[in-house]
MMTF fields as JSON, N, C-alpha, C and O atoms, coordinates in Angstrom:
{
  "mmtfVersion": "1.0.0",
  "mmtfProducer": "UNKNOWN",
  "numBonds": 503,
  "numAtoms": 504,
  "numGroups": 126,
  "numChains": 1,
  "numModels": 1,
  "chainsPerModel": [1],
  "groupsPerChain": [126],
  "chainIdList": ["A"],
  "bondAtomList": [4, 2, 8, 6, 12, 10, 16, 14, 20, 18, 24, 22, 28, 26, 32, 30, 36, 34, 40, 38, 44, 42, 48, 46, 52, 50, 56, 54, 60, 58, 64, 62, 68, 66, 72, 70, 76, 74, 80, 78, 84, 82, 88, 86, 92, 90, 96, 94, 100, 98, 104, 102, 108, 106, 112, 110, 116, 114, 120, 118, 124, 122, 128, 126, 132, 130, 136, 134, 140, 138, 144, 142, 148, 146, 152, 150, 156, 154, 160, 158, 164, 162, 168, 166, 172, 170, 176, 174, 180, 178, 184, 182, 188, 186, 192, 190, 196, 194, 200, 198, 204, 202, 208, 206, 212, 210, 216, 214, 220, 218, 224, 222, 228, 226, 232, 230, 236, 234, 240, 238, 244, 242, 248, 246, 252, 250, 256, 254, 260, 258, 264, 262, 268, 266, 272, 270, 276, 274, 280, 278, 284, 282, 288, 286, 292, 290, 296, 294, 300, 298, 304, 302, 308, 306, 312, 310, 316, 314, 320, 318, 324, 322, 328, 326, 332, 330, 336, 334, 340, 338, 344, 342, 348, 346, 352, 350, 356, 354, 360, 358, 364, 362, 368, 366, 372, 370, 376, 374, 380, 378, 384, 382, 388, 386, 392, 390, 396, 394, 400, 398, 404, 402, 408, 406, 412, 410, 416, 414, 420, 418, 424, 422, 428, 426, 432, 430, 436, 434, 440, 438, 444, 442, 448, 446, 452, 450, 456, 454, 460, 458, 464, 462, 468, 466, 472, 470, 476, 474, 480, 478, 484, 482, 488, 486, 492, 490, 496, 494, 500, 498],
  "bondOrderList": [1, 1, 1, 1, 1, 1, 1, 1, 1, 1, 1, 1, 1, 1, 1, 1, 1, 1, 1, 1, 1, 1, 1, 1, 1, 1, 1, 1, 1, 1, 1, 1, 1, 1, 1, 1, 1, 1, 1, 1, 1, 1, 1, 1, 1, 1, 1, 1, 1, 1, 1, 1, 1, 1, 1, 1, 1, 1, 1, 1, 1, 1, 1, 1, 1, 1, 1, 1, 1, 1, 1, 1, 1, 1, 1, 1, 1, 1, 1, 1, 1, 1, 1, 1, 1, 1, 1, 1, 1, 1, 1, 1, 1, 1, 1, 1, 1, 1, 1, 1, 1, 1, 1, 1, 1, 1, 1, 1, 1, 1, 1, 1, 1, 1, 1, 1, 1, 1, 1, 1, 1, 1, 1, 1, 1],
  "groupList": [{"groupName": "UNK", "atomNameList": ["N", "CA", "C", "O"], "elementList": ["N", "C", "C", "O"], "formalChargeList": [0, 0, 0, 0], "bondAtomList": [1, 0, 2, 1, 3, 2], "bondOrderList": [1, 1, 2], "singleLetterCode": "X", "chemCompType": "L-PEPTIDE LINKING"}],
  "groupTypeList": [0, 0, 0, 0, 0, 0, 0, 0, 0, 0, 0, 0, 0, 0, 0, 0, 0, 0, 0, 0, 0, 0, 0, 0, 0, 0, 0, 0, 0, 0, 0, 0, 0, 0, 0, 0, 0, 0, 0, 0, 0, 0, 0, 0, 0, 0, 0, 0, 0, 0, 0, 0, 0, 0, 0, 0, 0, 0, 0, 0, 0, 0, 0, 0, 0, 0, 0, 0, 0, 0, 0, 0, 0, 0, 0, 0, 0, 0, 0, 0, 0, 0, 0, 0, 0, 0, 0, 0, 0, 0, 0, 0, 0, 0, 0, 0, 0, 0, 0, 0, 0, 0, 0, 0, 0, 0, 0, 0, 0, 0, 0, 0, 0, 0, 0, 0, 0, 0, 0, 0, 0, 0, 0, 0, 0, 0],
  "groupIdList": [1, 2, 3, 4, 5, 6, 7, 8, 9, 10, 11, 12, 13, 14, 15, 16, 17, 18, 19, 20, 21, 22, 23, 24, 25, 26, 27, 28, 29, 30, 31, 32, 33, 34, 35, 36, 37, 38, 39, 40, 41, 42, 43, 44, 45, 46, 47, 48, 49, 50, 51, 52, 53, 54, 55, 56, 57, 58, 59, 60, 61, 62, 63, 64, 65, 66, 67, 68, 69, 70, 71, 72, 73, 74, 75, 76, 77, 78, 79, 80, 81, 82, 83, 84, 85, 86, 87, 88, 89, 90, 91, 92, 93, 94, 95, 96, 97, 98, 99, 100, 101, 102, 103, 104, 105, 106, 107, 108, 109, 110, 111, 112, 113, 114, 115, 116, 117, 118, 119, 120, 121, 122, 123, 124, 125, 126],
  "secStructList": [7, 7, 7, 7, 7, 7, 7, 7, 7, 7, 2, 2, 2, 2, 2, 2, 2, 2, 2, 2, 2, 2, 2, 2, 2, 2, 2, 2, 2, 2, 2, 2, 2, 2, 2, 2, 2, 2, 2, 2, 2, 2, 2, 2, 2, 2, 2, 2, 2, 6, 6, 6, 6, 7, 7, 2, 2, 2, 2, 2, 2, 2, 2, 2, 2, 2, 2, 2, 2, 2, 2, 2, 7, 6, 6, 6, 2, 2, 2, 2, 2, 2, 2, 2, 7, 7, 1, 1, 2, 2, 2, 2, 6, 1, 7, 6, 6, 1, 1, 1, 2, 2, 2, 2, 2, 2, 2, 2, 2, 2, 1, 1, 1, 1, 7, 7, 7, 7, 2, 2, 2, 2, 2, 2, 6, 7],
  "xCoordList": [-33.591, -31.996, -31.083, -31.124, -30.21, -29.623, -28.767, -28.244, -28.75, -27.196, -25.724, -25.767, -24.859, -23.512, -23.257, -23.648, -22.631, -21.801, -21.068, -20.407, -21.213, -19.687, -18.378, -17.859, -18.116, -16.041, -15.685, -16.644, -15.034, -14.412, -12.665, -12.418, -11.704, -10.433, -9.819, -10.338, -8.855, -7.697, -7.439, -7.278, -7.387, -7.452, -6.182, -6.233, -5.294, -3.802, -4.413, -4.262, -5.067, -5.677, -6.395, -6.307, -7.041, -8.239, -8.324, -8.874, -7.162, -6.341, -5.537, -5.648, -4.822, -4.057, -5.135, -5.092, -6.096, -7.133, -7.812, -8.054, -8.17, -8.662, -8.025, -8.6, -6.549, -5.597, -5.541, -5.303, -5.817, -5.689, -7.19, -7.436, -8.035, -9.322, -9.316, -9.689, -8.717, -8.926, -8.091, -8.44, -6.751, -5.705, -6.519, -6.367, -7.322, -8.199, -9.437, -9.847, -9.974, -10.856, -10.419, -10.823, -9.104, -8.729, -8.281, -8.438, -7.544, -7.104, -7.996, -7.814, -9.375, -10.69, -11.177, -11.696, -10.878, -11.568, -10.798, -11.094, -9.639, -8.691, -8.399, -7.4, -8.901, -9.604, -10.255, -9.996, -11.138, -12.584, -12.538, -13.187, -11.88, -11.318, -10.376, -9.933, -9.964, -8.922, -9.656, -9.653, -10.266, -11.345, -12.515, -12.8, -12.901, -14.055, -13.223, -13.567, -12.217, -11.282, -10.816, -11.029, -10.187, -9.609, -10.643, -10.371, -11.691, -13.023, -13.549, -13.955, -13.412, -14.139, -13.42, -13.821, -12.243, -11.231, -11.054, -10.837, -11.125, -11.235, -12.284, -11.988, -13.102, -14.398, -13.977, -14.075, -13.343, -13.974, -12.857, -12.794, -12.041, -10.812, -11.173, -10.51, -12.085, -12.759, -13.83, -14.287, -14.379, -15.582, -14.456, -14.701, -13.467, -12.601, -12.237, -12.738, -11.413, -10.285, -11.03, -10.618, -12.21, -12.291, -14.225, -15.023, -14.592, -16.293, -17.307, -18.457, -16.252, -17.409, -17.664, -18.287, -17.013, -17.553, -16.049, -15.994, -15.261, -14.253, -13.728, -12.814, -14.347, -14.239, -13.038, -13.385, -11.947, -10.779, -10.244, -9.576, -10.459, -9.668, -11.011, -10.845, -11.669, -12.813, -12.887, -12.874, -12.934, -13.302, -11.914, -12.118, -10.746, -9.67, -9.7, -8.578, -9.983, -9.932, -10.982, -10.565, -12.332, -12.49, -12.16, -12.21, -11.638, -10.764, -9.784, -9.35, -9.052, -7.966, -8.909, -8.712, -9.744, -10.064, -10.693, -10.414, -11.61, -11.798, -10.948, -11.101, -9.623, -8.371, -8.292, -8.4, -7.961, -7.41, -8.512, -8.206, -9.63, -10.982, -11.108, -11.852, -10.278, -9.676, -8.765, -8.819, -7.7, -6.521, -6.963, -6.188, -7.59, -8.07, -8.842, -8.663, -10.018, -10.919, -11.569, -11.63, -11.979, -12.355, -12.947, -12.485, -14.128, -15.039, -14.711, -15.028, -14.277, -14.205, -13.723, -14.332, -12.21, -11.852, -12.88, -12.947, -13.767, -14.79, -16.121, -17.102, -15.925, -16.732, -16.517, -17.203, -14.658, -14.162, -14.331, -14.762, -13.949, -14.062, -14.957, -14.764, -16.316, -17.726, -18.267, -18.95, -17.278, -17.374, -16.722, -17.211, -15.259, -14.531, -14.013, -13.449, -14.241, -13.758, -12.595, -12.294, -11.573, -10.262, -9.844, -10.581, -8.559, -8.483, -7.083, -6.35, -6.895, -6.294, -6.365, -5.555, -7.745, -8.261, -8.195, -8.284, -8.004, -8.037, -6.803, -6.993, -5.525, -4.686, -4.985, -4.666, -5.844, -5.961, -6.62, -6.346, -7.417, -8.081, -7.555, -8.159, -6.594, -5.47, -4.273, -3.795, -3.973, -2.372, -1.253, -0.916, -0.677, 0.44, 0.799, 0.658, 1.161, 1.852, 0.732, 0.852, -0.269, -1.431, -1.291, -0.863, -1.633, -2.235, -3.291, -4.266, -3.169, -4.308, -3.33, -2.276, -4.178, -3.342, -2.995, -2.028, -4.274, -3.894, -2.854, -2.12, -2.808, -1.687, -0.202, 0.785, -0.273, 0.859, 1.448, 2.656, 0.348, 0.98, 1.252, 2.37, 0.536, 0.808, 2.362, 3.223, 2.499, 3.959, 4.781, 5.797, 4.861, 5.19, 5.218, 6.317, 4.575, 4.646, 5.643, 6.527, 4.709, 5.362, 6.078, 6.554, 6.327, 6.98, 6.641, 7.388, 5.103, 4.426, 3.623, 3.771, 2.55, 1.495, 1.405, 0.451, 2.178, 2.454, 2.789, 3.906, 2.191, 2.704, 4.14, 4.689, 4.496, 5.59, 5.41, 4.469, 6.747, 6.265, 6.51, 7.079, 5.684, 6.076, 7.048, 7.368, 7.299, 8.486, 7.433, 7.651, 6.509, 5.259, 5.415, 6.181, 4.937, 4.89, 6.347, 6.479, 7.083, 8.379, 8.829, 9.239, 8.751, 8.513, 7.347, 7.693, 6.195, 5.739, 5.881, 5.177, 7.37, 7.849, 8.872, 9.306, 9.19, 10.706, 9.988, 10.362],
  "yCoordList": [19.095, 18.748, 18.58, 17.448, 19.661, 19.152, 17.909, 17.817, 17.094, 16.257, 16.67, 17.662, 16.562, 17.005, 16.02, 14.897, 16.774, 15.984, 15.292, 15.655, 13.858, 12.498, 12.904, 12.752, 13.267, 13.222, 12.877, 12.513, 12.932, 12.269, 12.819, 13.989, 12.001, 11.636, 11.295, 10.394, 11.686, 10.591, 9.576, 9.489, 8.377, 6.948, 6.801, 5.985, 7.461, 7.01, 7.513, 6.642, 8.588, 8.979, 7.629, 7.145, 7.392, 6.338, 5.225, 4.767, 5.09, 3.244, 3.402, 2.577, 4.594, 4.229, 4.4, 3.681, 5.293, 5.257, 4.035, 3.722, 3.173, 2.069, 0.606, -0.37, 0.968, 0.091, 0.111, -0.841, 1.512, 1.807, 1.587, 1.56, 1.447, 1.021, -0.068, -0.461, -1.082, -2.813, -2.987, -3.753, -2.11, -2.546, -2.097, -2.626, -1.118, -1.104, -1.797, -1.902, -2.237, -3.514, -4.897, -5.595, -4.675, -6.004, -6.388, -7.262, -4.774, -4.58, -4.335, -4.301, -4.06, -4.123, -5.582, -5.886, -6.459, -7.743, -8.205, -8.075, -8.848, -9.178, -8.244, -8.697, -7.224, -6.835, -7.559, -8.287, -7.584, -8.14, -9.863, -10.209, -10.588, -11.62, -11.759, -12.895, -10.811, -11.212, -10.822, -11.496, -9.369, -8.932, -10.249, -10.575, -10.68, -11.659, -12.806, -13.019, -13.372, -14.315, -13.779, -14.433, -12.665, -11.905, -11.463, -11.52, -11.075, -10.917, -11.946, -11.88, -13.351, -14.506, -14.393, -13.86, -14.866, -15.437, -14.235, -14.471, -13.13, -11.806, -11.966, -12.004, -12.034, -12.524, -13.639, -13.64, -14.865, -15.894, -16.224, -17.067, -15.332, -14.837, -13.766, -13.592, -12.823, -11.784, -12.738, -12.417, -13.805, -14.195, -15.106, -14.853, -15.924, -16.592, -16.046, -16.374, -15.17, -14.263, -13.387, -13.232, -12.849, -11.863, -12.079, -11.149, -13.665, -13.899, -12.786, -12.436, -12.394, -11.251, -9.318, -8.349, -9.535, -7.994, -7.084, -5.862, -7.623, -6.503, -7.259, -8.081, -6.894, -7.134, -6.392, -6.047, -6.046, -5.118, -6.086, -5.591, -7.329, -7.638, -7.567, -7.56, -7.542, -7.591, -5.708, -5.199, -5.246, -3.674, -3.207, -2.731, -3.452, -3.095, -3.99, -3.66, -4.521, -5.539, -4.302, -3.498, -4.143, -2.811, -1.778, -1.38, -1.01, 0.076, -0.215, 0.82, -1.352, -1.351, -1.35, -0.543, -2.309, -2.272, -0.428, 0.166, 0.193, 1.484, 2.191, 2.468, 2.628, 2.965, 2.789, 3.712, 1.251, 0.889, 1.41, 1.674, 1.503, 1.803, 3.244, 3.753, 4.158, 5.405, 5.933, 7.004, 4.823, 5.274, 4.396, 4.692, 3.579, 3.265, 3.821, 3.681, 4.688, 5.617, 5.142, 5.932, 3.917, 3.153, 4.484, 5.004, 4.717, 5.359, 7.094, 7.741, 7.837, 8.961, 9.644, 10.577, 9.105, 9.909, 10.134, 11.301, 9.401, 9.366, 10.071, 10.076, 10.728, 11.925, 12.875, 13.584, 13.347, 14.363, 14.823, 15.93, 13.856, 13.944, 14.31, 14.794, 14.007, 14.615, 16.257, 17.079, 16.159, 18.008, 18.524, 19.002, 18.464, 19.201, 19.467, 20.51, 18.03, 17.847, 17.696, 17.555, 17.689, 17.471, 16.937, 16.275, 17.278, 16.96, 15.818, 15.439, 15.442, 14.301, 13.714, 13.635, 13.116, 12.129, 12.05, 13.017, 10.583, 10.581, 11.358, 11.885, 11.428, 12.633, 13.302, 13.685, 14.381, 15.703, 15.842, 16.931, 14.966, 15.656, 14.914, 15.003, 14.218, 13.734, 14.656, 15.133, 14.729, 15.016, 14.293, 13.401, 14.75, 13.424, 13.419, 14.237, 12.539, 12.272, 12.063, 11.67, 12.374, 12.569, 11.019, 10.134, 10.817, 9.869, 9.026, 8.607, 8.699, 7.419, 6.928, 7.355, 5.767, 5.007, 5.876, 5.72, 6.865, 7.43, 8.688, 8.964, 9.399, 10.249, 9.035, 9.277, 8.231, 7.471, 6.861, 6.732, 6.475, 6.267, 7.51, 7.651, 8.503, 9.734, 9.839, 9.656, 10.156, 10.388, 9.54, 10.094, 8.634, 7.064, 7.445, 7.986, 7.513, 7.627, 8.89, 8.94, 9.959, 11.235, 12.112, 13.024, 11.849, 12.725, 13.293, 13.867, 14.069, 15.773, 15.668, 14.717, 16.402, 17.106, 17.325, 17.096, 17.615, 17.833, 17.119, 16.686, 16.495, 15.535, 15.824, 16.887, 14.614, 14.846, 15.314, 14.936, 16.421, 16.642, 14.751, 13.76, 15.069, 14.209, 14.732, 15.888, 13.825, 14.082, 14.574, 15.383, 13.929, 15.072, 16.246, 17.007, 16.811, 18.165, 18.726, 19.393, 18.614, 19.021, 19.367, 20.5, 18.159, 18.413, 19.879, 20.902, 19.558, 20.553, 22.398, 23.384, 22.083, 23.581, 24.062, 25.207, 23.48, 23.843, 24.526, 25.179],
  "zCoordList": [32.979, 33.458, 32.017, 31.535, 31.235, 30.237, 30.78, 31.89, 29.868, 29.899, 29.885, 29.159, 30.131, 29.443, 28.027, 27.707, 27.549, 25.824, 26.557, 27.53, 25.911, 26.424, 25.91, 24.804, 26.616, 26.592, 24.879, 24.198, 24.559, 23.539, 23.598, 23.308, 23.935, 23.741, 22.807, 22.148, 22.466, 21.48, 22.194, 23.411, 20.937, 21.14, 22.177, 23.097, 22.011, 23.235, 24.483, 25.34, 24.982, 25.886, 26.741, 27.87, 25.655, 25.673, 26.718, 27.719, 25.542, 25.571, 27.295, 28.202, 27.332, 28.766, 29.813, 30.811, 29.668, 30.608, 31.113, 32.279, 29.596, 29.717, 30.479, 30.96, 30.335, 31.333, 32.478, 33.222, 32.834, 34.216, 35.168, 36.374, 33.865, 34.782, 35.089, 36.195, 33.803, 34.294, 35.552, 36.45, 35.608, 36.938, 38.318, 39.419, 38.037, 39.348, 39.721, 40.877, 38.73, 38.561, 39.561, 40.491, 38.454, 39.021, 40.95, 41.803, 40.718, 42.487, 43.173, 44.39, 42.569, 43.27, 43.7, 44.774, 42.56, 43.054, 43.915, 45.103, 43.536, 44.229, 45.637, 46.197, 46.277, 47.71, 48.066, 49.024, 47.512, 47.728, 48.312, 49.3, 47.712, 48.088, 49.169, 49.342, 49.957, 50.38, 52.096, 53.126, 51.777, 52.676, 53.107, 54.259, 52.215, 52.544, 53.628, 54.79, 53.015, 54.067, 55.232, 56.253, 55.329, 56.345, 57.41, 58.609, 57.002, 57.999, 58.868, 60.028, 57.688, 58.341, 59.319, 60.354, 59.174, 60.442, 61.411, 62.599, 61.019, 62.119, 63.095, 64.289, 62.832, 63.576, 64.533, 65.76, 63.494, 64.634, 65.645, 66.54, 65.232, 66.73, 67.333, 68.356, 67.102, 68.258, 68.681, 69.778, 68.168, 69.557, 70.1, 71.28, 70.168, 70.518, 71.363, 72.438, 71.379, 72.012, 73.155, 74.304, 72.599, 73.608, 73.737, 73.855, 73.663, 73.266, 72.731, 72.993, 71.813, 71.226, 71.772, 71.337, 72.605, 73.384, 72.725, 72.863, 72.241, 71.702, 70.455, 70.415, 69.654, 68.134, 67.527, 66.397, 67.741, 67.295, 66.21, 65.302, 66.221, 64.564, 63.604, 62.384, 63.88, 62.607, 62.269, 61.148, 63.105, 63.123, 61.929, 60.813, 62.436, 61.977, 60.584, 60.199, 59.971, 58.375, 57.925, 57.091, 58.466, 57.816, 57.424, 56.26, 58.718, 58.229, 57.508, 57.003, 57.114, 56.392, 54.694, 53.786, 54.69, 53.125, 52.743, 51.701, 53.961, 53.644, 52.901, 51.711, 53.919, 52.771, 52.163, 51.355, 51.538, 50.551, 49.451, 48.288, 49.903, 48.563, 48.531, 47.693, 49.583, 49.378, 48.465, 47.86, 48.43, 47.493, 46.598, 45.689, 46.182, 44.95, 43.859, 42.65, 44.683, 44.187, 42.676, 41.734, 42.607, 41.705, 40.676, 39.661, 41.45, 40.148, 40.507, 39.509, 41.415, 41.353, 40.353, 39.831, 39.88, 38.408, 37.672, 37.285, 37.308, 36.184, 36.398, 35.654, 37.7, 38.055, 37.764, 37.028, 38.693, 38.234, 36.635, 36.313, 35.748, 34.637, 33.799, 32.684, 34.506, 34.081, 34.342, 33.731, 36.038, 36.306, 35.39, 34.367, 35.744, 34.732, 33.797, 33.467, 33.003, 31.208, 31.522, 32.707, 30.438, 30.383, 29.063, 28.332, 28.791, 27.011, 27.409, 26.495, 28.602, 29.051, 30.094, 31.018, 29.907, 30.529, 32.128, 32.885, 32.529, 33.651, 34.358, 35.454, 33.717, 34.291, 34.367, 35.493, 33.655, 33.139, 34.704, 35.209, 35.544, 36.775, 37.825, 38.894, 37.775, 39.316, 39.054, 38.025, 40.301, 40.995, 40.992, 41.771, 40.031, 40.073, 41.621, 42.53, 41.551, 43.449, 44.482, 45.643, 43.881, 45.018, 45.55, 44.81, 46.699, 47.937, 47.104, 47.727, 45.557, 45.036, 43.959, 43.489, 43.744, 42.807, 41.184, 40.439, 41.022, 39.652, 39.809, 38.86, 40.948, 41.189, 41.159, 40.465, 41.715, 41.658, 40.23, 40.035, 39.18, 37.935, 37.533, 37.038, 37.597, 37.189, 37.357, 36.497, 38.589, 38.59, 38.322, 37.901, 38.342, 37.755, 36.607, 36.486, 35.475, 34.032, 33.174, 32.318, 34.18, 33.877, 34.319, 33.643, 36.143, 37.022, 36.755, 35.963, 36.904, 37.349, 36.617, 35.849, 36.452, 36.373, 34.504, 33.761, 34.317, 32.75, 31.957, 32.243, 30.513, 29.773, 29.069, 28.781, 28.919, 28.326, 26.717, 26.019, 26.152, 24.654, 24.004, 24.461, 22.695, 21.806, 20.495, 20.218, 19.994, 19.097, 17.762, 16.86, 17.983, 16.495, 17.274, 16.683, 18.56, 18.739, 18.505, 17.478, 19.033, 18.474, 17.112, 16.864, 15.95, 14.779, 14.242, 13.651, 14.621, 14.872, 15.161, 14.943, 15.836, 16.361, 15.295, 15.416, 14.517, 13.399, 12.869, 11.895]
}
């Protein structure tokens, strides 16, 4: 099985994707610390209040953590980038405004899926 060639992006796109990945790693680490403490508290409360028969709080923490992981989608964009390829890095394989961190960042930065034209591109049109 032949491996695909490595993606080559511009420095600006690579730097932007690096910053986004660092943000995602930070959020994921913070989430892990919070969920660790919450899950311990939840299981203790579940055992005290329901004598362990109905661990509602614990499973609520698990569901919240799972939804956060789906929103964060730490490595999903990288897999899509390998499969589909893009000249626009993470933004090229995401949908602006989608229910994910990348989609929300793209919507905030660009206002949509299309990159804003730079002044260099405008100068080239003259």
